[in-house]
C-alpha positions as CSV (number, residue, x, y, z in Angstrom):
1,M,1.9,-0.2,32.0
2,P,0.6,-3.8,32.2
3,P,3.0,-6.6,32.8
4,G,4.2,-8.8,29.9
5,D,6.2,-8.3,26.8
6,A,6.7,-4.7,25.7
7,R,8.2,-2.8,22.9
8,V,10.0,0.5,23.5
9,R,11.3,2.7,20.7
10,Y,12.5,6.2,20.2
11,E,10.6,8.6,17.9
12,G,12.2,11.9,17.1
13,E,14.2,13.8,14.6
14,D,18.0,13.6,13.9
15,F,18.6,10.5,16.0
16,W,17.9,6.8,15.8
17,A,17.8,4.1,18.4
18,R,17.3,0.3,18.2
19,A,14.0,-0.7,19.7
20,L,14.0,-2.7,22.9
21,T,11.7,-5.6,23.7
22,P,11.8,-6.0,27.5
23,R,9.5,-8.2,29.6
24,I,7.8,-6.3,32.4
25,E,7.3,-8.3,35.6
26,P,4.4,-7.5,37.9
27,G,5.5,-4.9,40.6
28,A,9.0,-4.6,39.1
29,V,10.8,-1.4,38.0
30,A,12.5,-1.9,34.6
31,R,15.5,0.2,33.9
32,L,16.1,0.6,30.2
33,E,18.8,2.3,28.2
34,L,18.2,3.5,24.7
35,E,21.5,4.3,22.8
36,L,20.9,7.3,20.5
37,V,23.0,7.6,17.4
38,T,22.9,10.3,14.8
39,G,20.3,9.1,12.3
40,A,20.7,9.0,8.5
41,E,19.2,11.8,6.5
42,L,17.7,12.0,3.0
43,A,16.9,15.2,1.2
44,G,16.2,16.4,-2.3
45,L,13.7,17.9,-4.7
46,V,10.5,16.5,-6.3
47,T,9.4,18.0,-9.6
48,W,6.9,17.5,-12.4
49,P,8.1,16.4,-15.8
50,D,8.2,20.0,-17.0
51,G,10.6,21.0,-14.2
52,R,8.0,22.7,-12.0
53,P,8.4,22.0,-8.2
54,A,5.9,19.5,-6.9
55,A,4.6,21.2,-3.8
56,G,2.7,19.1,-1.3
57,A,3.9,15.7,-2.7
58,R,4.2,12.9,-0.2
59,V,7.7,11.4,0.3
60,A,8.6,8.2,2.2
61,A,11.7,6.0,2.4
62,A,12.0,2.2,2.7
63,A,15.1,0.3,3.7
64,E,16.6,-1.5,0.7
65,D,16.5,-4.9,2.4
66,R,12.8,-4.5,3.2
67,A,11.6,-2.8,0.0
68,E,9.5,-5.8,-1.1
69,E,7.5,-5.7,2.1
70,T,6.7,-2.0,1.8
71,R,3.3,-1.1,0.4
72,I,1.8,2.4,0.7
73,V,-1.9,2.3,0.1
74,T,-2.7,5.5,-1.8
75,G,-6.3,4.4,-2.5
76,F,-7.3,4.6,1.2
77,T,-5.3,7.6,2.4
78,S,-5.9,11.3,2.1
79,P,-3.6,13.3,-0.2
80,L,-3.8,16.3,2.2
81,A,-1.9,14.9,5.2
82,P,1.2,12.8,5.5
83,G,1.0,9.3,7.0
84,E,3.4,7.7,9.5
85,G,7.0,8.0,8.3
86,E,6.1,10.4,5.5
87,V,6.8,14.1,4.9
88,L,5.3,16.7,2.5
89,T,7.4,18.6,0.1
90,G,7.6,22.4,0.5
91,A,6.5,25.1,-1.9
92,D,9.9,24.6,-3.8
93,G,9.4,20.8,-4.0
94,S,12.1,20.2,-1.3
95,F,11.9,17.4,1.3
96,R,14.0,16.2,4.3
97,L,13.7,12.8,6.0
98,S,15.8,12.6,9.2
99,G,16.4,10.2,12.1
100,L,16.6,7.2,9.8
101,Q,18.4,4.0,10.7
102,P,21.8,3.9,9.0
103,G,21.7,1.9,5.8
104,R,20.5,2.2,2.2
105,Y,17.1,3.3,1.1
106,R,14.7,3.7,-1.8
107,V,12.7,6.9,-1.7
108,L,9.2,7.1,-3.0
109,A,7.4,10.4,-3.9
110,R,3.8,10.7,-5.0
111,A,1.2,13.4,-5.7
112,A,-2.5,13.2,-6.3
113,V,-3.9,14.9,-9.4
114,M,-7.6,15.1,-10.0
115,E,-8.3,14.9,-13.8
116,P,-11.4,16.7,-15.0
117,S,-13.2,13.5,-16.1
118,A,-12.1,11.3,-13.2
119,S,-13.9,10.4,-10.1
120,V,-10.8,9.5,-8.1
121,P,-7.3,11.1,-8.1
122,V,-4.5,9.9,-10.4
123,F,-1.3,9.3,-8.4
124,W,1.9,10.4,-10.1
125,K,4.9,8.7,-8.6
126,A,8.7,8.6,-8.6
127,V,11.0,6.0,-7.1
128,S,14.7,6.4,-6.5
129,A,17.4,3.8,-6.9
130,A,18.8,2.5,-3.6
131,V,20.9,5.2,-2.1
132,P,23.0,5.4,1.1
133,G,21.8,7.4,4.1
134,D,22.9,11.0,4.1
135,T,22.2,11.5,0.4
136,L,21.1,15.1,0.3
137,D,20.8,15.8,-3.5
138,L,18.0,13.4,-4.6
139,A,16.1,14.5,-7.7
140,L,12.8,12.8,-8.2
141,V,10.7,13.5,-11.3
142,L,7.0,12.4,-11.0
143,D,5.5,10.2,-13.7
144,A,1.9,9.2,-14.3
145,G,2.9,5.6,-14.9
146,L,1.0,3.1,-17.0
147,S,-2.8,2.7,-17.2
148,V,-5.0,-0.4,-17.5
149,T,-8.7,-0.3,-18.6
150,G,-11.3,-3.0,-18.7
151,T,-14.8,-4.1,-17.9
152,T,-16.5,-6.2,-15.2
153,R,-19.5,-8.4,-15.9
154,D,-21.3,-11.4,-14.6
155,E,-21.5,-14.8,-16.2
156,G,-24.5,-13.6,-18.2
157,A,-22.5,-10.7,-19.7
158,A,-24.4,-8.1,-17.7
159,P,-22.1,-5.2,-16.5
160,L,-21.4,-5.1,-12.8
161,A,-21.1,-1.7,-11.0
162,G,-19.2,-1.1,-7.7
163,V,-16.7,-3.9,-8.2
164,A,-13.5,-3.3,-6.2
165,I,-10.3,-3.9,-8.1
166,L,-7.1,-3.9,-6.1
167,A,-3.7,-4.1,-7.9
168,R,-0.5,-4.9,-6.0
169,P,3.0,-5.6,-7.2
170,S,3.8,-9.3,-7.3
171,L,6.0,-10.5,-4.4
172,E,9.0,-11.1,-6.6
173,E,8.9,-7.4,-7.7
174,A,11.4,-6.1,-5.1
175,R,10.6,-2.4,-5.3
176,V,8.8,0.2,-3.3
177,D,5.5,0.8,-5.0
178,D,1.8,1.6,-4.3
179,L,-1.2,-0.5,-4.1
180,V,-3.7,0.8,-6.7
181,V,-7.4,0.7,-6.2
182,G,-10.2,1.1,-8.7
183,T,-14.0,0.7,-8.8
184,S,-16.2,-0.2,-11.8
185,K,-18.8,2.3,-13.0
186,A,-22.4,1.7,-13.8
187,D,-21.5,0.3,-17.3
188,G,-18.9,-2.0,-15.7
189,S,-15.9,0.0,-17.0
190,F,-12.9,0.7,-14.8
191,A,-9.4,2.2,-15.1
192,L,-6.3,1.7,-13.0
193,T,-3.6,4.4,-13.3
194,G,-0.1,5.0,-11.9
195,L,1.1,1.4,-12.4
196,A,4.8,0.6,-12.9
197,P,6.0,-1.9,-15.5
198,G,6.2,-5.4,-14.3
199,A,4.0,-8.1,-12.8
200,W,0.9,-7.2,-10.8
201,E,-1.7,-9.3,-8.9
202,L,-5.4,-8.2,-9.2
203,D,-7.9,-8.9,-6.4
204,V,-11.4,-8.4,-7.7
205,S,-14.4,-8.5,-5.3
206,L,-18.1,-7.6,-5.1
207,E,-20.6,-8.7,-2.4
208,G,-22.6,-11.7,-3.5
209,Y,-20.0,-12.9,-6.0
210,A,-17.0,-15.2,-5.7
211,R,-13.7,-13.4,-5.4
212,L,-11.5,-13.3,-8.5
213,E,-7.7,-13.2,-8.7
214,K,-5.8,-12.4,-11.9
215,R,-2.2,-11.9,-12.8
216,L,-1.2,-8.9,-15.0
217,V,2.1,-8.1,-16.7
218,L,2.7,-4.6,-17.9
219,P,3.0,-2.9,-20.3
220,S,-0.1,-4.3,-22.0
221,S,-2.5,-2.6,-24.4
222,V,-5.2,-5.3,-24.2
223,P,-8.3,-4.2,-22.2
224,L,-9.2,-6.5,-19.3
225,E,-12.5,-8.4,-19.1
226,L,-13.2,-9.6,-15.6
227,V,-16.0,-12.1,-15.2
228,L,-17.4,-12.6,-11.7
229,L,-19.4,-15.7,-10.8
230,R,-22.3,-15.4,-8.4
231,G,-21.3,-16.9,-5.0
232,A,-23.0,-19.9,-3.5
233,I,-25.0,-19.8,-0.3
234,V,-24.4,-22.5,2.4
235,S,-26.7,-22.7,5.4
236,G,-27.0,-25.1,8.3
237,F,-26.5,-25.3,12.1
238,V,-23.8,-26.1,14.5
239,Q,-24.2,-28.6,17.4
240,D,-22.0,-30.5,19.8
241,E,-21.7,-34.2,20.1
242,E,-24.9,-34.3,22.2
243,H,-26.8,-32.5,19.5
244,V,-27.1,-29.3,21.5
245,L,-27.1,-26.2,19.3
246,L,-24.1,-23.9,19.7
247,P,-25.1,-20.2,19.1
248,G,-22.4,-17.8,18.2
249,A,-20.1,-20.4,16.7
250,S,-17.8,-19.1,14.0
251,V,-18.2,-20.8,10.6
252,S,-16.0,-20.6,7.5
253,A,-15.9,-22.4,4.1
254,Q,-13.1,-23.3,1.9
255,G,-13.4,-24.6,-1.7
256,A,-11.5,-27.5,-3.1
257,S,-9.0,-25.0,-4.7
258,G,-8.3,-23.5,-1.3
259,A,-10.1,-20.2,-2.1
């Protein structure tokens, strides 16, 4: 491996080891010792509201003291394969997470359901309270969560299609939750599903238009109207103090509001 700072960690089942961050000197042989300890284990069942086992649901755990930093992006990942640090439930809805660092965890389960009239899956979710490692009887019941509908348009009231709407829990919401992604249809309408009660931040974007940010507090029955303003175009050239043009220079712009 190349010289410099390195990060060494153990990946395996049943055991856990603290990661090491040695500095590798050129030509030197580094002797490292990883102390393996029996890892924590979380296990349980995931079911639908009617009691049926939720086979193939994705289950992950986040340490309680880092829950507010954990964001699992369901809008950009496949429901068919688990991501890093995730497992799939079995045919009976059971799951087992092993080799975890000792501590307390919140456990998140989610499953994708394709509704007949929907173009993207609806993600049903369940989040446990913080539980100690070695909790083996977790019972997670999936819930569709709250929904938000609305329209996107330009300043002339014309509908905008293809607008990307990203919803993420506000930073003060210290819980494990998903980012939720939606896209507006040809008539400008959109729907976000699987949202938990609380404060959410919306990031709305479409090429050629200024980015829009909006805060949302749920539950709410009021449809959203998102108005995007056409973005400005700035052109020019970059040169040095001797007025020589500088090709390939990186240029960025910042408005008075910092956006």
